[in-house]
Backbone as CSV, one residue per row, in Angstrom:
resi,resn,N_x,N_y,N_z,CA_x,CA_y,CA_z,C_x,C_y,C_z
1,UNK,29.875,12.099,-15.583,28.919,11.575,-14.732,28.886,9.902,-14.520
2,UNK,28.808,9.018,-15.780,28.859,7.526,-15.853,30.241,7.422,-15.140
3,UNK,31.632,7.947,-15.297,32.784,7.830,-14.732,32.583,7.625,-13.165
4,UNK,32.145,9.132,-12.588,32.082,9.084,-11.160,31.011,8.000,-10.794
5,UNK,29.805,7.731,-11.452,28.927,6.721,-10.810,29.652,5.092,-10.865
6,UNK,30.229,5.156,-11.740,31.154,3.928,-11.504,32.043,3.668,-10.818
7,UNK,32.682,4.714,-10.268,33.557,4.674,-8.950,33.247,4.662,-7.835
8,UNK,32.091,5.260,-7.561,31.335,5.266,-6.352,30.671,3.996,-6.123
9,UNK,29.939,3.076,-7.113,29.594,1.958,-6.967,30.909,0.861,-6.521
10,UNK,31.908,0.948,-7.347,33.031,0.248,-7.076,33.502,0.183,-5.489
11,UNK,33.680,1.726,-5.053,34.133,1.855,-3.851,33.069,1.064,-2.702
12,UNK,31.622,1.305,-3.167,30.914,1.029,-2.256,30.800,-0.849,-2.307
13,UNK,31.049,-1.666,-3.254,30.854,-2.766,-3.220,32.309,-3.269,-2.693
14,UNK,33.382,-2.598,-2.679,34.451,-3.005,-1.959,34.180,-3.028,-0.285
15,UNK,33.699,-1.709,0.225,33.264,-1.848,1.473,32.554,-2.848,1.691
16,UNK,31.260,-3.260,1.216,30.658,-4.317,1.342,31.922,-5.968,1.558
17,UNK,32.445,-5.875,0.764,33.359,-7.427,0.787,34.392,-7.049,2.263
18,UNK,34.556,-6.036,2.526,35.285,-5.445,3.622,34.401,-5.803,4.865
19,UNK,33.109,-5.304,4.883,32.296,-5.299,6.138,31.535,-6.356,6.540
20,UNK,30.943,-7.306,5.051,30.001,-8.332,5.042,29.608,-8.658,6.385
21,UNK,23.987,-9.364,12.313,22.654,-10.188,12.333,21.857,-9.782,11.228
22,UNK,21.506,-10.128,10.057,20.713,-9.787,9.144,19.343,-9.232,9.945
23,UNK,18.621,-8.493,9.509,17.501,-8.387,9.991,16.470,-9.649,9.782
24,UNK,15.721,-9.845,10.887,15.070,-10.921,10.886,14.210,-10.815,9.792
25,UNK,13.415,-12.075,9.482,12.408,-12.149,8.370,11.176,-11.749,8.396
26,UNK,11.211,-10.339,9.510,9.927,-9.852,9.714,9.771,-8.746,8.939
27,UNK,10.891,-7.897,8.620,11.036,-6.590,8.310,12.722,-6.542,7.265
28,UNK,12.474,-7.164,6.152,13.748,-7.425,5.503,13.630,-5.899,4.628
29,UNK,14.331,-4.919,4.948,14.612,-3.738,4.152,15.778,-3.026,4.409
30,UNK,16.490,-2.515,3.527,17.338,-1.534,3.476,16.893,-0.284,3.666
31,UNK,17.101,0.854,4.639,16.406,1.927,4.825,17.360,2.901,4.113
32,UNK,16.102,4.090,3.371,16.938,5.163,2.929,16.591,6.163,3.937
33,UNK,17.462,7.441,3.849,17.673,8.468,4.651,16.466,9.473,4.910
34,UNK,15.876,9.366,4.085,14.425,10.096,3.902,13.174,9.859,5.086
35,UNK,12.580,10.965,5.598,11.654,10.497,6.397,10.436,10.647,6.068
36,UNK,9.438,10.599,6.513,7.816,10.869,6.144,7.681,12.130,6.178
37,UNK,6.942,12.928,5.631,6.686,14.253,5.695,5.624,14.617,6.901
38,UNK,5.788,15.774,7.392,4.974,16.405,8.529,3.664,16.137,8.189
39,UNK,2.722,15.651,9.133,1.174,15.390,8.802,0.735,14.558,7.496
40,UNK,1.983,13.693,7.792,1.728,12.342,6.625,1.745,11.056,7.656
41,UNK,1.010,10.146,7.212,1.508,8.702,7.629,1.554,7.836,6.697
42,UNK,2.360,6.843,6.714,2.798,5.898,5.938,2.512,4.584,6.587
43,UNK,1.875,3.770,5.619,1.212,2.354,6.140,1.835,1.443,5.184
44,UNK,2.570,0.485,5.658,3.395,-0.587,5.073,3.185,-2.024,5.441
45,UNK,2.911,-2.798,4.697,2.776,-4.469,4.914,4.085,-4.916,4.312
46,UNK,4.701,-5.824,5.115,5.940,-6.549,4.869,5.593,-8.008,4.857
47,UNK,5.589,-8.907,3.711,5.127,-10.192,3.446,6.272,-10.781,3.419
48,UNK,6.668,-11.928,4.041,7.808,-12.574,3.460,7.724,-13.923,3.933
49,UNK,7.807,-14.759,2.810,7.683,-16.449,3.067,9.242,-17.173,2.705
50,UNK,9.502,-18.150,3.650,10.384,-18.626,3.596,10.342,-19.820,2.947
51,UNK,10.770,-19.975,1.773,10.485,-21.451,1.187,11.545,-22.434,1.580
52,UNK,12.829,-22.123,2.134,13.502,-22.859,2.603,14.072,-22.384,3.751
53,UNK,13.844,-22.699,5.093,14.535,-22.480,6.336,14.587,-23.506,7.293
54,UNK,14.682,-23.185,8.688,14.808,-23.982,9.461,13.761,-24.870,9.588
55,UNK,13.904,-26.173,9.776,12.754,-27.093,10.073,12.590,-27.915,11.237
56,UNK,13.396,-27.500,12.262,13.070,-28.116,13.756,13.208,-26.846,14.653
57,UNK,12.521,-27.409,15.796,12.453,-26.067,16.818,13.925,-26.329,17.092
58,UNK,14.758,-24.565,17.499,15.892,-24.827,17.792,15.938,-23.637,18.821
59,UNK,16.521,-24.345,20.166,16.397,-23.126,21.363,15.108,-22.491,21.572
60,UNK,14.163,-23.364,21.581,12.811,-22.908,21.720,12.054,-22.201,20.713
61,UNK,12.773,-22.068,19.686,12.409,-21.265,18.517,11.832,-22.067,17.729
62,UNK,10.360,-21.683,16.773,9.847,-22.601,16.107,10.686,-22.442,14.812
63,UNK,10.270,-23.269,13.938,11.164,-23.666,12.725,10.416,-22.495,11.531
64,UNK,10.969,-21.962,10.828,10.663,-20.883,10.047,10.422,-21.375,8.439
65,UNK,10.401,-22.719,8.123,10.359,-23.375,6.816,8.985,-23.497,6.641
66,UNK,8.588,-22.836,5.457,6.988,-22.453,4.815,6.208,-21.698,6.039
67,UNK,7.142,-20.988,6.548,6.366,-19.897,7.546,6.081,-18.458,7.031
68,UNK,5.151,-17.795,6.890,4.715,-16.492,6.310,4.786,-15.793,7.544
69,UNK,5.866,-14.383,7.229,5.705,-13.714,8.296,5.150,-12.335,7.870
70,UNK,4.319,-11.886,8.559,3.391,-10.707,8.259,3.808,-9.231,9.040
71,UNK,4.018,-8.138,8.589,4.401,-7.052,9.608,3.561,-5.719,9.059
72,UNK,2.959,-5.195,10.026,2.179,-3.847,9.603,3.441,-2.835,10.262
73,UNK,3.488,-1.916,9.440,4.521,-0.690,9.741,3.588,0.619,9.686
74,UNK,3.496,0.982,10.885,3.013,2.548,10.608,4.004,3.696,11.057
75,UNK,4.156,4.479,10.183,5.104,5.660,10.090,4.369,7.149,10.040
76,UNK,4.611,7.809,11.224,3.918,9.090,11.207,4.866,10.098,11.434
77,UNK,5.069,11.200,10.097,6.228,12.320,9.868,5.609,13.203,11.343
78,UNK,6.891,13.739,11.878,6.852,14.641,12.813,6.884,16.005,12.314
79,UNK,8.176,16.248,11.899,8.510,17.566,11.099,9.378,17.001,9.728
80,UNK,9.973,18.031,9.253,10.817,18.043,8.406,12.259,16.865,8.521
81,UNK,12.570,16.498,9.760,13.734,16.190,10.100,13.433,14.712,11.209
82,UNK,12.030,14.486,11.202,12.134,13.075,12.355,10.574,12.514,11.864
83,UNK,10.339,11.469,12.558,9.122,10.706,12.085,9.204,9.261,13.118
84,UNK,8.201,8.726,13.711,8.389,7.563,14.366,7.665,6.541,14.005
85,UNK,8.191,5.186,13.800,7.718,3.761,13.466,7.071,3.045,14.481
86,UNK,5.991,2.595,13.908,5.781,1.391,14.970,5.343,0.346,14.089
87,UNK,5.825,-1.215,14.921,5.886,-2.584,14.162,4.786,-3.366,14.742
88,UNK,3.942,-4.091,13.878,3.330,-5.252,14.785,3.495,-6.471,13.891
89,UNK,4.276,-7.328,14.623,4.884,-8.603,14.098,3.568,-9.630,14.226
90,UNK,3.768,-10.686,13.187,2.890,-12.071,12.788,3.437,-12.649,12.390
91,UNK,3.021,-14.143,12.704,3.907,-15.263,11.972,2.458,-15.989,11.401
92,UNK,2.263,-16.499,10.517,1.441,-17.731,9.996,2.307,-19.003,9.924
93,UNK,2.119,-19.917,10.974,3.234,-21.025,10.628,2.330,-21.915,9.874
94,UNK,2.935,-23.127,9.404,2.546,-24.207,8.404,1.120,-25.067,9.080
95,UNK,1.544,-25.076,10.478,0.329,-26.066,11.210,-0.022,-25.491,12.498
96,UNK,0.393,-24.287,12.358,0.049,-23.305,13.940,-1.048,-22.015,13.555
97,UNK,-1.147,-22.227,12.585,-1.921,-20.690,12.302,-1.123,-19.486,12.740
98,UNK,-2.289,-18.260,12.768,-1.510,-16.902,12.576,-1.470,-16.422,14.026
99,UNK,-0.048,-16.313,14.193,0.218,-15.712,15.921,0.769,-14.347,15.932
100,UNK,0.402,-13.510,16.443,1.030,-12.175,17.130,2.733,-12.683,17.415
101,UNK,3.482,-11.955,17.144,4.912,-11.885,17.396,5.646,-11.508,18.675
102,UNK,5.165,-9.673,17.978,5.888,-9.056,19.367,5.880,-7.402,18.171
103,UNK,6.149,-6.616,19.106,5.877,-4.989,18.570,7.067,-4.248,18.914
104,UNK,7.406,-3.421,17.789,8.834,-2.507,17.900,8.376,-1.400,17.913
105,UNK,8.989,0.032,18.408,8.779,1.305,18.258,10.143,1.805,17.406
106,UNK,9.883,2.827,16.631,11.262,3.167,16.299,11.134,4.645,15.665
107,UNK,11.673,5.281,16.089,11.819,6.949,16.474,13.577,6.878,15.095
108,UNK,13.147,8.170,14.238,14.262,8.216,13.361,14.379,9.773,12.886
109,UNK,15.560,10.331,13.285,15.839,12.013,12.690,16.964,11.732,11.776
110,UNK,16.755,12.883,10.864,17.693,12.697,9.694,18.429,14.491,9.230
111,UNK,19.231,14.579,8.753,20.016,15.760,8.155,19.083,16.348,7.072
112,UNK,18.514,17.530,7.533,17.201,18.287,6.738,17.975,18.477,5.468
113,UNK,17.089,18.502,4.291,17.632,18.549,3.172,18.205,20.071,3.134
114,UNK,17.650,21.116,3.756,18.466,22.387,3.921,19.487,22.692,4.299
115,UNK,20.028,21.528,4.679,21.757,21.650,4.875,22.376,21.263,3.963
116,UNK,21.920,20.903,2.899,22.671,20.550,1.890,23.722,19.942,1.883
117,UNK,23.858,18.577,2.536,24.685,17.794,2.928,25.097,16.875,1.479
118,UNK,26.136,16.219,1.187,26.416,15.927,-0.132,25.751,14.238,0.048
119,UNK,25.713,13.440,0.958,24.778,12.095,0.796,23.886,12.688,2.074
120,UNK,22.657,11.910,1.925,21.414,11.628,2.700,22.009,10.995,4.095
121,UNK,21.859,11.168,5.152,22.175,10.750,6.442,20.777,10.801,7.356
122,UNK,20.592,9.581,7.971,19.562,9.618,9.059,20.257,8.694,10.276
123,UNK,19.315,8.671,11.252,19.772,8.016,12.448,18.336,7.504,13.090
124,UNK,18.236,5.986,13.021,16.944,5.192,13.604,17.249,4.718,14.433
125,UNK,16.447,4.353,15.639,16.495,3.724,16.867,15.386,2.679,17.353
126,UNK,15.679,1.481,17.266,14.353,0.805,17.499,14.424,-0.197,18.595
127,UNK,13.079,-0.249,19.517,13.279,-1.264,20.785,11.944,-1.738,20.630
128,UNK,12.127,-3.028,21.327,10.828,-3.817,21.391,11.019,-5.106,21.837
129,UNK,9.841,-5.965,21.706,9.270,-7.188,22.356,9.237,-8.304,21.011
130,UNK,9.841,-9.522,21.126,9.277,-10.530,20.340,9.256,-11.504,21.220
131,UNK,8.282,-12.714,20.877,7.751,-13.637,22.062,8.940,-14.520,21.799
132,UNK,9.417,-15.273,22.932,10.644,-16.352,23.077,10.468,-17.705,21.816
133,UNK,9.022,-17.735,21.549,9.011,-18.738,20.706,9.362,-18.420,19.343
134,UNK,9.668,-17.043,19.010,9.843,-16.554,17.478,11.471,-15.851,17.646
135,UNK,11.846,-15.826,18.531,13.328,-15.186,18.857,13.955,-15.173,20.147
136,UNK,14.950,-15.927,20.538,15.552,-16.410,21.629,15.862,-15.348,22.519
137,UNK,15.811,-14.088,21.762,16.389,-12.826,22.470,14.878,-11.773,22.207
138,UNK,14.510,-11.550,23.516,12.840,-11.056,23.500,12.811,-9.726,23.423
139,UNK,13.686,-9.108,24.505,13.623,-7.646,24.337,15.179,-7.039,23.871
140,UNK,15.230,-6.415,22.522,16.064,-5.958,21.896,16.214,-4.343,21.329
141,UNK,17.262,-4.077,21.444,17.371,-2.636,20.854,18.576,-2.458,19.479
142,UNK,17.845,-1.452,18.721,19.057,-1.181,17.742,19.185,0.084,17.348
143,UNK,20.233,0.463,17.068,20.671,1.624,16.724,21.004,1.794,15.160
144,UNK,20.552,2.382,14.206,21.038,2.176,12.967,21.389,3.591,12.197
145,UNK,22.790,3.581,11.951,22.983,4.658,11.071,22.673,4.771,9.736
146,UNK,22.091,5.748,8.915,21.561,5.546,7.440,22.373,6.297,6.700
147,UNK,23.338,5.857,5.567,23.707,6.648,4.686,23.171,6.012,3.426
148,UNK,22.918,7.088,2.673,22.528,6.999,1.072,22.834,7.801,0.104
149,UNK,22.876,7.973,-1.218,23.386,8.530,-2.195,22.795,8.140,-3.456
150,UNK,22.105,9.232,-4.069,21.704,9.261,-5.335,22.292,9.523,-6.739
151,UNK,23.166,8.930,-7.614,24.189,9.283,-8.449,23.217,8.869,-9.919
152,UNK,22.672,9.919,-10.693,22.135,9.638,-11.965,21.144,8.424,-11.662
153,UNK,21.463,7.231,-12.701,20.126,6.498,-12.300,20.462,5.404,-11.187
154,UNK,21.909,5.444,-10.333,22.101,4.844,-9.570,21.956,4.983,-8.013
155,UNK,21.256,4.291,-7.169,20.998,4.304,-5.724,21.944,3.440,-4.875
156,UNK,22.452,4.194,-4.068,23.445,3.422,-3.146,23.016,3.657,-1.412
157,UNK,22.865,2.549,-0.520,22.259,2.974,0.837,22.955,1.818,1.621
158,UNK,23.874,2.253,2.355,24.454,1.353,3.669,24.057,1.847,5.076
159,UNK,23.705,0.544,5.865,23.237,0.469,7.062,23.574,-0.170,8.045
160,UNK,24.703,0.458,8.434,25.836,-0.488,9.650,25.038,-0.636,10.887
161,UNK,24.212,-1.257,11.216,23.040,-1.535,12.482,24.169,-1.832,13.590
162,UNK,23.795,-1.453,14.642,24.142,-2.105,16.032,23.081,-2.791,16.983
163,UNK,23.197,-4.091,17.395,22.278,-4.485,17.705,22.796,-5.069,19.384
164,UNK,21.796,-4.755,20.629,21.719,-5.085,21.866,20.601,-5.970,22.412
165,UNK,21.095,-7.074,23.249,19.864,-7.755,23.479,20.050,-7.323,25.316
166,UNK,18.634,-7.320,25.451,18.415,-7.101,27.117,17.731,-8.210,27.492
167,UNK,17.491,-9.244,26.984,16.947,-10.598,27.620,16.883,-11.621,26.680
168,UNK,17.774,-12.648,26.803,18.259,-13.744,26.367,19.578,-14.114,26.171
169,UNK,19.702,-15.266,25.722,21.080,-15.775,25.356,22.247,-14.403,24.813
170,UNK,21.548,-13.748,23.863,22.363,-12.528,23.097,22.784,-11.358,24.140
171,UNK,22.515,-11.471,25.349,22.822,-10.473,26.369,24.564,-10.822,26.323
172,UNK,25.140,-11.688,26.532,26.354,-12.249,26.924,27.367,-11.627,25.712
173,UNK,26.583,-11.336,24.238,27.357,-10.775,23.412,27.708,-9.411,23.367
174,UNK,26.964,-8.809,24.241,27.240,-7.044,24.285,26.302,-6.711,22.919
175,UNK,27.204,-5.728,22.091,26.830,-5.168,21.099,27.010,-6.046,20.183
176,UNK,26.297,-6.138,18.785,26.398,-7.079,17.587,26.329,-6.278,16.388
177,UNK,27.197,-6.536,15.405,27.357,-5.618,14.022,26.337,-6.482,13.436
178,UNK,25.362,-5.837,12.559,24.312,-6.344,11.513,24.607,-5.276,10.413
179,UNK,25.428,-5.172,9.250,25.233,-4.264,8.077,24.309,-4.766,6.810
180,UNK,23.577,-4.084,6.520,22.634,-3.984,5.534,22.918,-3.091,4.349
181,UNK,22.928,-3.385,2.840,23.324,-2.602,1.969,22.597,-2.527,0.674
182,UNK,22.408,-1.992,-0.076,21.531,-1.601,-1.383,22.347,-0.777,-2.520
183,UNK,22.275,-1.394,-3.603,22.606,-0.953,-4.706,21.505,-1.067,-5.999
184,UNK,21.126,0.039,-6.564,20.422,-0.511,-7.411,20.487,0.609,-8.749
185,UNK,19.580,0.394,-9.860,19.867,1.031,-10.815,18.804,1.095,-11.540
186,UNK,18.151,2.638,-11.964,16.917,3.103,-12.792,16.763,2.449,-13.983
187,UNK,16.232,1.321,-14.371,16.209,0.686,-15.785,15.161,1.845,-16.581
188,UNK,13.832,2.222,-15.947,13.124,3.269,-16.752,12.802,4.128,-15.682
189,UNK,12.188,5.095,-15.868,11.581,6.185,-15.204,10.755,5.259,-13.799
190,UNK,10.061,4.269,-14.133,9.332,3.771,-12.870,9.901,2.158,-12.523
191,UNK,10.751,1.541,-13.030,11.371,0.795,-12.387,12.938,0.861,-12.238
192,UNK,13.027,-0.011,-10.958,14.422,0.123,-10.818,14.756,-1.264,-10.244
193,UNK,16.090,-2.117,-10.364,16.297,-3.333,-9.954,17.736,-3.193,-9.026
194,UNK,17.902,-4.301,-8.301,19.376,-4.107,-7.587,19.348,-5.260,-6.761
195,UNK,20.526,-4.937,-6.041,20.746,-5.925,-5.079,20.594,-5.858,-3.677
196,UNK,20.303,-6.435,-2.767,20.454,-6.221,-1.371,21.155,-7.278,-0.565
197,UNK,21.680,-6.740,0.692,22.618,-7.787,1.132,22.070,-7.071,2.737
198,UNK,21.919,-8.388,3.179,21.691,-8.337,5.083,22.487,-9.191,5.500
199,UNK,23.296,-9.200,6.849,24.041,-9.661,7.665,24.107,-9.773,9.173
200,UNK,24.657,-10.537,9.703,24.783,-10.415,11.226,26.245,-11.161,11.261
201,UNK,27.265,-10.390,11.802,28.511,-10.668,11.798,28.408,-11.140,13.467
202,UNK,28.117,-10.929,14.310,28.285,-11.365,15.916,28.798,-10.187,16.489
203,UNK,29.462,-10.189,17.793,29.636,-9.201,18.753,30.946,-8.499,18.141
204,UNK,30.721,-7.249,18.560,32.052,-6.458,18.281,33.228,-6.785,19.183
205,UNK,33.338,-7.599,20.081,34.204,-7.864,20.786,35.217,-9.257,20.007
206,UNK,34.556,-9.546,18.765,34.804,-10.964,17.948,33.704,-11.385,17.127
207,UNK,33.702,-11.551,15.912,32.876,-11.671,14.980,32.722,-13.226,15.121
208,UNK,31.631,-13.779,14.782,31.422,-15.068,14.592,32.346,-15.777,13.692
209,UNK,32.453,-17.005,13.702,32.949,-17.960,12.451,31.977,-17.387,11.463
210,UNK,32.455,-17.595,10.158,31.821,-17.361,8.920,30.628,-18.332,8.991
211,UNK,30.598,-19.571,9.079,29.651,-20.694,9.231,28.507,-20.313,10.050
212,UNK,28.655,-19.651,11.124,27.583,-18.978,12.118,27.205,-17.679,12.104
213,UNK,27.642,-16.768,10.767,26.791,-15.658,10.762,25.837,-15.949,9.575
214,UNK,25.156,-14.623,9.762,23.979,-14.789,8.671,24.521,-13.950,7.445
215,UNK,24.114,-14.633,6.585,24.412,-13.492,5.048,23.415,-13.798,4.477
216,UNK,22.729,-12.729,3.708,21.461,-12.898,2.775,22.096,-11.876,1.579
217,UNK,21.653,-12.781,0.286,21.736,-11.502,-0.859,20.257,-11.802,-1.624
218,UNK,19.681,-10.610,-1.934,18.572,-10.287,-2.257,18.427,-9.364,-3.513
219,UNK,18.371,-9.932,-4.966,18.163,-9.601,-5.963,16.553,-8.693,-5.899
220,UNK,16.274,-7.400,-6.447,15.054,-7.148,-5.996,14.683,-6.279,-7.338
221,UNK,13.404,-5.765,-6.968,12.816,-4.768,-8.000,11.993,-3.853,-7.350
222,UNK,12.195,-2.655,-7.652,11.437,-1.382,-6.929,10.472,-0.747,-8.311
223,UNK,9.195,-0.994,-8.084,8.250,-0.340,-8.951,7.582,0.887,-8.440
224,UNK,7.962,2.026,-9.025,7.024,3.318,-8.769,5.275,3.402,-9.420
225,UNK,4.555,3.113,-8.458,3.214,3.371,-8.757,2.851,4.798,-8.621
226,UNK,3.428,5.517,-8.230,3.156,6.885,-8.001,3.588,7.538,-6.745
227,UNK,3.933,8.779,-6.524,4.525,9.521,-5.595,3.916,8.864,-3.828
228,UNK,2.532,8.356,-3.811,2.114,7.965,-3.000,2.498,6.425,-2.350
229,UNK,3.202,5.815,-3.439,2.912,4.316,-3.321,4.675,4.034,-3.231
230,UNK,4.900,2.639,-2.371,5.743,2.189,-2.335,5.804,0.458,-2.746
231,UNK,6.649,-0.106,-3.800,6.588,-1.394,-3.567,8.135,-2.151,-4.172
232,UNK,8.290,-2.790,-3.179,9.712,-3.738,-3.427,9.322,-5.289,-3.350
233,UNK,9.788,-5.778,-4.246,10.014,-7.098,-4.040,11.116,-7.950,-4.507
234,UNK,11.403,-9.002,-3.674,12.940,-9.723,-3.859,12.849,-11.170,-3.665
235,UNK,13.836,-11.736,-3.811,14.061,-13.094,-3.820,15.495,-13.430,-2.879
236,UNK,15.399,-13.787,-1.747,16.768,-13.897,-0.921,17.464,-15.364,-0.812
237,UNK,18.533,-15.285,-0.988,19.437,-16.521,-0.664,20.608,-16.223,0.052
238,UNK,20.404,-17.246,1.466,21.163,-17.460,2.220,22.548,-18.177,2.041
239,UNK,23.689,-17.585,2.175,24.933,-18.377,1.971,25.435,-18.754,3.037
240,UNK,25.276,-19.239,4.196,25.802,-19.682,5.498,24.829,-20.854,5.966
241,UNK,25.438,-21.574,6.457,24.637,-22.751,7.319,23.388,-22.063,8.612
242,UNK,23.889,-21.033,8.621,22.974,-20.075,10.119,22.170,-19.537,9.635
243,UNK,21.758,-19.317,7.892,20.732,-18.540,7.416,19.791,-19.732,6.490
244,UNK,18.579,-18.746,6.988,17.341,-19.472,6.160,17.890,-19.439,4.438
245,UNK,17.592,-20.175,3.736,18.381,-20.533,2.394,17.417,-19.804,1.235
246,UNK,16.249,-19.839,1.438,15.622,-19.132,0.436,14.368,-18.479,0.936
247,UNK,13.951,-17.029,0.844,13.082,-16.345,0.986,12.591,-15.664,-0.271
248,UNK,11.112,-15.337,-0.148,10.614,-14.424,-0.909,9.871,-13.111,-0.004
249,UNK,10.053,-11.951,-0.448,9.617,-11.131,0.469,8.962,-9.768,-0.518
250,UNK,8.097,-9.174,-0.165,7.258,-8.219,-0.782,6.963,-6.922,0.070
251,UNK,7.084,-5.781,-0.259,6.932,-4.660,0.575,5.990,-3.869,-0.189
252,UNK,4.650,-3.402,0.375,3.591,-2.634,-0.200,3.552,-1.617,0.864
253,UNK,3.635,-0.242,0.175,3.258,1.027,1.209,2.272,1.973,0.553
254,UNK,1.717,2.709,1.457,0.925,3.858,0.713,1.019,4.762,1.669
255,UNK,1.123,6.275,1.194,1.165,7.528,2.101,-0.058,8.345,2.101
256,UNK,-0.388,8.578,3.196,-1.787,9.273,3.567,-1.243,10.610,4.065
257,UNK,-1.837,11.618,3.407,-1.581,13.235,4.208,-3.171,13.843,4.598
258,UNK,-2.364,14.565,5.811,-3.701,15.177,6.421,-3.441,16.527,6.517
259,UNK,-4.778,17.150,6.255,-4.670,18.543,6.115,-4.441,19.400,7.588
260,UNK,-3.917,20.458,7.411,-3.373,21.243,8.482,-4.758,21.838,9.277
261,UNK,-4.488,21.879,10.596,-5.867,22.237,11.335,-6.630,23.450,10.798
262,UNK,-5.764,24.691,10.357,-6.078,25.787,9.981,-6.957,25.749,8.726
263,UNK,-6.428,24.647,7.865,-6.898,24.323,6.478,-8.518,23.741,6.810
264,UNK,-8.327,22.490,7.724,-9.452,21.716,7.962,-10.798,22.683,8.442
265,UNK,-10.155,23.922,9.449,-11.346,24.807,9.759,-12.091,25.400,8.788
266,UNK,-11.150,26.011,7.821,-11.980,26.552,6.461,-13.093,25.787,5.574
267,UNK,-12.654,24.166,5.620,-13.576,23.601,5.173,-14.737,23.271,5.641
268,UNK,-14.934,23.682,7.311,-16.194,23.262,8.058,-17.137,24.389,7.490
269,UNK,-18.492,23.617,7.286,-19.659,24.544,6.901,-19.710,25.601,7.723
270,UNK,-20.143,26.918,7.477,-20.384,27.893,8.099,-21.916,27.823,8.765
């Protein structure tokens, strides 16, 4: 088991060096292939603070330095292979107060567990709007294949996302490639630590020069507070000039299950 785990890990890291737009600093997350259970709702808060980021207005976009980004994510399970998520993005600027940034909707489908595939596979698509003061491309669409695998204490996930802008300077780029990846290890039954990678390489017609790409590495920890909870904390380091240099992120999530209609009817007083 250890030998096979190390082999998969080596192949995974090799793929990263071969494949290396990060998700913006509103939803910094590498997704797993699972979906929310039917008749259940997942509520998540993504809190991201940029310790060292852009300090001037660039192309009409506000600086990120010392900005706090808060995202509310609501995900509703539809059945055992699909869900729909909705995001509300907001930003707290150092001198501008709390502002609404935009909204996205994200339907997702996956290969059900009854198919017994050797890896987890799902497909997410995300579409929405962000204000021009926070994103030069206001209307965007993303399609995100998700492949993950649990091997003993190791967990691996790869999200080779494709992005398309429909309004803004990115329209001329066409489809861009934004791979994200994660590797983690269960140190205990409750605590896992690992490394997340976020990047934006540029157009599929020709990647941007390395200095103009976005690349971030996030050492992170996941803590299991129970089956209904999700907790992830990480500190991200940008390694190119086009990336915010230091970000702290935290994701807190809670699952809520709703009784079936027939079950609810039985609970009503006669």
